[in-house]
LOLO-341233 format. One line per field, with one value per residue (C-alpha): residue in three letters; x, y, z; residue number from 1. Coordinates in pm, whole numbers, plus 50000, padded with zeros to 5 digits. Example, Ala and Ser with C-alpha at 12.3 -4.5 7.8 and 13.67 -1.06 7.14 Angstrom:
2
r	ALA:SER
px	51230:51367
py	49550:49894
pz	50780:50714
k	1:2
***
This chain:
168
r	UNK:UNK:UNK:UNK:UNK:UNK:UNK:UNK:UNK:UNK:UNK:UNK:UNK:UNK:UNK:UNK:UNK:UNK:UNK:UNK:UNK:UNK:UNK:UNK:UNK:UNK:UNK:UNK:UNK:UNK:UNK:UNK:UNK:UNK:UNK:UNK:UNK:UNK:UNK:UNK:UNK:UNK:UNK:UNK:UNK:UNK:UNK:UNK:UNK:UNK:UNK:UNK:UNK:UNK:UNK:UNK:UNK:UNK:UNK:UNK:UNK:UNK:UNK:UNK:UNK:UNK:UNK:UNK:UNK:UNK:UNK:UNK:UNK:UNK:UNK:UNK:UNK:UNK:UNK:UNK:UNK:UNK:UNK:UNK:UNK:UNK:UNK:UNK:UNK:UNK:UNK:UNK:UNK:UNK:UNK:UNK:UNK:UNK:UNK:UNK:UNK:UNK:UNK:UNK:UNK:UNK:UNK:UNK:UNK:UNK:UNK:UNK:UNK:UNK:UNK:UNK:UNK:UNK:UNK:UNK:UNK:UNK:UNK:UNK:UNK:UNK:UNK:UNK:UNK:UNK:UNK:UNK:UNK:UNK:UNK:UNK:UNK:UNK:UNK:UNK:UNK:UNK:UNK:UNK:UNK:UNK:UNK:UNK:UNK:UNK:UNK:UNK:UNK:UNK:UNK:UNK:UNK:UNK:UNK:UNK:UNK:UNK:UNK:UNK:UNK:UNK:UNK:UNK
px	49985:50135:50187:49987:50110:49980:49556:49355:48976:48798:48471:48580:48452:48593:48665:48353:48527:48255:48410:48754:48684:48451:48756:49020:48825:48722:49055:49230:49013:49018:49484:49401:49196:49360:49637:49558:49380:49730:49911:49692:49670:49300:49205:49079:49283:48988:48943:49090:48848:48950:48679:48731:48478:48328:48502:48668:48511:48178:48264:48534:48608:48875:48867:49074:49260:49428:49390:49694:49553:49870:49946:49613:49824:50027:49685:49701:49426:49361:49087:48865:48526:48168:48173:48493:48427:48078:48267:48528:48213:48077:47874:47719:47631:47497:47292:47132:47089:47297:47471:47441:47722:47880:48107:48337:48706:48668:48843:48616:48738:48651:48296:48268:48327:48113:47850:47927:47899:47566:47630:47603:47317:47519:47804:47544:47345:47726:47789:48093:47952:47650:47499:47546:47297:47506:47252:47403:47391:47601:47865:47835:47929:48221:48371:48342:48518:48786:48675:48536:48733:48968:48865:48616:48283:48276:47973:47767:47559:47197:47033:46835:47103:47284:46987:46985:47303:47212:47387:47069
py	50022:50327:50575:50867:51255:51418:51342:51716:51595:51796:51755:51568:51382:51069:50665:50450:50213:50014:49933:49891:49610:49453:49462:49336:49098:49066:48886:49202:49432:49279:49220:49550:49685:49566:49708:50038:50031:49829:50167:50411:50241:50203:50558:50783:51040:51293:51301:51123:50943:50602:50302:50202:50053:49892:49689:49899:49723:49861:50235:50219:50202:50247:50504:50513:50792:50599:50310:50103:49771:49616:49614:49685:49712:49964:50156:50509:50371:50582:50474:50678:50715:50642:50991:51084:50880:51069:51358:51231:51139:51472:51406:51094:51228:51522:51339:51135:51473:51327:51667:52066:52314:52591:52851:52812:52884:52488:52242:51994:51719:51929:51979:51565:51551:51838:51662:51331:51490:51666:52032:52160:52372:52498:52677:52792:52989:53109:53185:53006:52794:52935:52770:52867:52936:52757:52518:52164:52155:52486:52341:51997:52172:52389:52084:51891:52196:52260:52615:52507:52745:52529:52494:52781:52497:52310:52016:51909:51589:51606:51546:51313:51096:51123:50959:50721:50585:50593:50939:51127
pz	50004:49898:50164:50142:50202:50400:50381:50400:50464:50270:50042:49695:49429:49445:49248:49342:49655:49547:49175:49338:49561:49267:49057:49254:49478:49848:49926:49857:49958:50289:50268:50196:50431:50686:50607:50644:50946:51118:50929:51059:51394:51411:51391:51126:50850:50836:51190:51428:51566:51747:51786:52159:52243:51919:51637:51424:51117:51231:51215:51039:50632:50328:50116:49810:49670:49394:49199:49065:48946:48851:49197:49385:49733:49614:49576:49772:50037:50435:50669:50759:50970:50800:50848:50707:50395:50308:50316:50067:49854:49847:49536:49642:49971:49863:49647:49890:50115:50345:50406:50404:50266:50540:50558:50929:51082:51180:50975:50760:51042:51373:51188:51142:51530:51588:51404:51540:51935:51839:51911:51548:51653:51976:51730:51422:51770:51808:51465:51453:51128:50884:50649:50286:49994:49720:49634:49677:49261:49205:49457:49281:48959:49097:49243:48935:48708:48940:49088:49420:49620:49875:50249:50191:50136:50389:50444:50783:50859:50808:51156:50936:50862:51163:51330:51021:51201:51536:51637:51760
k	1:2:3:4:5:6:7:8:9:10:11:12:13:14:15:16:17:18:19:20:21:22:23:24:25:26:27:28:29:30:31:32:33:34:35:36:37:38:39:40:41:42:43:44:45:46:47:48:49:50:51:52:53:54:55:56:57:58:59:60:61:62:63:64:65:66:67:68:69:70:71:72:73:74:75:76:77:78:79:80:81:82:83:84:85:86:87:88:89:90:91:92:93:94:95:96:97:98:99:100:101:102:103:104:105:106:107:108:109:110:111:112:113:114:115:116:117:118:119:120:121:122:123:124:125:126:127:128:129:130:131:132:133:134:135:136:137:138:139:140:141:142:143:144:145:146:147:148:149:150:151:152:153:154:155:156:157:158:159:160:161:162:163:164:165:166:167:168
***
């Protein structure tokens, strides 16, 4: 597995992990996942989440950054929690209504933890997080075209989505 240089969590449109998994097969996928979990200390590379009281396989995943089909074990892979994985697939997350667009001085990883800790409303009231008027399709188009301003637009998870995974 290739070393990933300083991973920075931000909303992006990523290659399909599912298609990669189908291409390489379950055995290779599990081998790559085990190596990534071990290499990353069973910790999310996006927000730092460490599952202490639950099986890591239930809350951590691997995220494909760049595939190497000739030697899948050399693909660029990172360990992410479920929430950070969705940030890395912003297009799918937006299309499913899992996220909303915001601006904040918090990093995307910090926003993930704010969502996990049910503190979004508190930070909105304080003015630390502002919902954007930009529509999801507008932002997706900016992501696709490469014109999205780095670090300006971030994501928070909808209460409906967080309820569906047992956080709220």
